N, C-alpha and C positions, 0 to 999 in steps of 0.2 A: 109527762103524759105516759101512761102505761099502755103498751100494745099487747094484745093477746098473743100467746106463744105461736099460734098458727101464722100470724103475720110475719114473724121473724123467720119461721121455717120457709115460707114462700120467698121472702127476700133473700135468704141464704141460698136457696136452690137457684134462683135467677142469677145471682152473682156467680155461683159456681159454674153455671152453664154459659156464662159470658153474656147474659141478657140483662144487663143493667139498664135502668131507665136513663136515657141521656138528658143532660141539661139543655133544654131547648134554647135558653138565653145565650149559651156559649157558642151555638152553631151559627155560622154566617148564613145569611139568606141566599138561597140558590135560585137562579133564574131558570125557568123552563126553556129547553132548547126550542128553536124555531120549528113550527109544524112541518115544514118541508124537509127538515133534517131527520124527523122521526117517523115519517110515513111516506110510503110510495104513492105517487099520484097516478093510480091506475086509471086507464081508459077502459071502456067496455065496448067500443065500436071499432072492430078491426080495420075496416076500410078508412075510417076517419083517422085512426092512429097511424096507418101507413101513409096517408096524405100528410099528416103532421110530421112524421119522420122525414119524409122527402123535403118538406119545407124547412125543417131545422137542421137537416144533414146529420141526423142521428139514427142509428139502427134501432130496430124494434126488439123488445124483450116481451115475449108472449107466454103468459102462464096459462096453459091449457089444463083445465081442472074440471071437476064435477062436484056438485054441492053435497053429494053423499059420500065423497071420498075422504076418509080419515087422514091419510098422508097429506092430502091437499090442505086440510084444515091445520094440520101440524106445521106445514110449511108456512102458512100465513101467520100462525101464532108465534112460532119459534124463530123463523128466519126473516120473513119479509117485514116483520114488525120491528126489527133491530135498526137502530140509527145508522150503523155502519153499512148495512145492506141498502137501506134507503138512500144513503149518500151515493153509494156506487151505482144505484139505479138511475141517477141523474145523467149518466152517459147514454141512456137509452130512452126511447119512448115506450113506457110500460103499458101493456094491455092484457086484460084478463079475458079469456074466451072459455065459456062453458061448453065443453065438448059434446055434452048431451044435446045442447040446443043448436050446435053448429057442426054437424057431422061432415060438412064439406071441408072444414079445417082438418078434421081427423084424417079424412081421405087424402087431401092434398099433401099433407106432411107425413103420412103413414104413421100416425100416432096409435100405439097399441096399448098404452097405459097412462094412468094419471098418478101424480102430476107429471107433465112434461113441459119443460121451459125451453122455448125456441128463441134463438137470436137470429134475426133476419136482417139482410142488407136493405138498402134503400129501394132496391128493386123487388123486395119481398122474397128473396131467395134465402134458404137456410144457410147460415154460416157456422152455427154451433148449436148444441142440444145438451140439456141436462135432464136425465130421467130420474124420477123419484124425488122424495123429500130429502134432499141433501142437507147436511148440517151447515150452519151459517159459514163456517170457515171454508168449506168446500164450495159453497155457493159464491162466496167472494172471489175465490180463485177462478171459478168458471166464468164469472162475470168479467174478470180481468182478461181471461183468454178470449172471450167473445168480443170485448172492446178492441183488443189487438187485431183479431181477424177482421173486424169491421173496418178498422183503419187501413189495413192492408188491402181489403177489397175496394174501399173508396179510392185509395191511391192508384190501384190498377185500373179502375174505371175512369179516372180523371183524364181529360184530354191532355195531350203533350203540349209542352210550352215551347 
């Protein structure tokens, strides 16, 4: 079978660029990761999330955002959508709060910009804060710090034995 010269040029260009067409038959089938590993299970009711946090003994992770906020959208798309960040979020009860709809939260926690990620104790007290759309590596570090602070806070609040 004779191919037009253009076909060979395209094939040569793709191979030179490292874009060869993979043989589908030779690839092993990949299973999709479980949904809970790739998505944060955000709550949207602050009071209900705080009650759940107390019931489960987990601190809150509160994403205070605005729907018009570009950095907030970037945080959702590039950081909170990652499986490793979603996995780390399981140490918390995650809740999203639209600051424009809940100015009481802005006032209570002195939030002056979006996004602001608050980490709260079981009593609803701030134990850690992340301002801005941090890259995922930084967010993972900050989540680990918040989890450590939460554990220390819970240990301090636990009755003596």
